[in-house]
N, C-alpha and C positions, 0 to 999 in steps of 0.2 A: 504494500500500500504506500509506503513512504517513497519508493522510487517513482511511482506514478504521480504522487503529489508534487515532488520536486520537478519532475518533467513538466507537469501541468503549469507550474509557476515559472520555470525557466523559459518556456516558449513565449509567453506574454512579456516577460522581462526583456528578452532579447529583442522583441519588436518595439517595446517602449523605450529601452535603453540600448540602442544599437552600438553605442560606444564601448560598452563593457565587452571585453573579449577581443577588441581590436585596438591596435596602437597606430595612431596616425598623428600628424602634427596638430590637428584640431582637438584631439582627445586629451584625457588627463595626462599629466606629466609625472605624477607621483601616486603612490598608494593612497595617501590622505586625500588628494584631489579626486581620485577615482571614487573613493567612498563618499566624499561630500557631494559630488555631482550625481551619483547614481542612487543615493539613499533618499533623495527628496521624494516625499509622498509615499514611501514604502511603510506599510503598517504590519506586515506579516513577518514573523520570526524566520520562517522558512525562506522567504524571499530575501531577507536581510542576510542570512547565512550564504545563500547562493551568490549574492553580490559580493560579499566579503571574500568568498572563495575565488570568484572570478578576478577581483582586484588583486588578490594575493598572487594569483597565477600571472597576471600582467606585470606585477612589481614584486618579484621574490625578495624576501628579506635576507640581506647578507648575513653570514654567520657572525661577523664581528658586531653588527648592530644587535643581533639577537642576544649575544653575550652581555653587552652593555645594558640592554633592557632587562635581562634577568637580574643583573646586579642592582639596578634601580628598583625593581620589584622587591628584591630581598631587603633593601634598605627601607622601602616603604612599609614592609610588613613588620620590621622590627619596631617594637613599641617605643615611643618617645619617652624620655625620662619622666615627664609629667604624667604620661599614661601609666607607666610602671608604678608610680606612686599611688595612683588611684586604684589600680587593679590589686596592688598588694594589700590595700586596706580590706577589711572584712566585708565582702559582698554578701548579700542575702538574696534569696529568691524573691521575685516580685509577687505581690498578692494579685488575685484575679482583677481587682479594680485597677491596680497600677499597670498590669499587663494590658488592660483594655485601653490605656492611655498611650500605648506604644503602637503606632500604626506603621505599616510597612508597604512599600511599593517595590515591584521587581522589574528589572530589565533582564530578560533571559535570552541568552544567545548560546545555543548548544548546551554545553555542560557548565557554563559560567553564569552564575546567578549574581547579579549586582543588585543588592537590596538597599534601599534608602529608608532609614527609620526616622520617624518623627517622634521625639520624646515630649509628650504633652504633660508629663508629671512636673509639678511645680518645685519640688525639693529633692529630686531623686536623679542621680547620675547613673545612666545605664553602663554597666561594665562588661556584660556578656550577653550574647543573644544566640539562642539555639533555634534552628529551623528544622522542621520535619518535611521530608520530601518522600512521596510515595506514588506507586502505580495505582491509578484509580480502580483498576480491575483486580489488583492483588495486594491487599493491605499488608501481607507478610513481607513485602519488599520495602516497608517503611524504613527510612534511614534518617538519622539526625546528624546535623552539622553544627558545631559550636565554634563561635568566634569571639575573641576578646575585642571590646570596643570601648570608646569613651564618648558618650553622648550626654552632654550636660542638660539640665532641665530646660525645657522650652526650645531646644535646638534639634538639628537634624544631623545625621551622619550616614555614610555609605560603607558597605562591607561587601566583599566579593567572596562567594562560596563556590567551590569547585565540586560539582555534583556528579556522582557515578550512576549511570542508568543501566538497567538490565531490560532489554526489550525496546519497544518503541518509545522515544522520548516525548512524543505528543500526548501520551496517555498519563503523564505524571502531573501531580498537584503539589502544592507546598503551603505551609503556614508557619507562623511564629509559634514554636512549641513552648518555649520558656525563655526567661531572661533573668539576669541578676543585676543588682545595683547597690549603690551606697547612698545614704542620706546625707 
């Protein structure tokens, strides 16, 4: 089913965005430009993945750039001293009422879940968020992913979760399972 869906989306995308997959002087000159030009008006995750794949094929990432980006990601994932201080304090599980004041939006691209959390609690800094991801047709495949964060009261913060799927990724759902914080 997934190959047919991708094919069904690639044909209209090719007709709507003929520049993707071709390199000429009037087309994009870089990966970022390719993404920016071709993502306009795209609302489907499947279509976005197809565009990203096509742009990456047009503009392969040099190994040196990939290594530098990995180092930057590693630096970004290391907690800041200020964050270490907050996380080392005693965090407690949020109550149901406090958890209801933590809203989340997701941008999902393949196995990367970028969640933005809005902490509407007035006196509570969020220090950890656990999401649950499961296959809608098989709850035995439920998995939980935990990340340390620092989201102050009345502020927002984003976190990336790398999710592992078994089977079709279109049949998966997610929710915030739990969170911890400090007063």
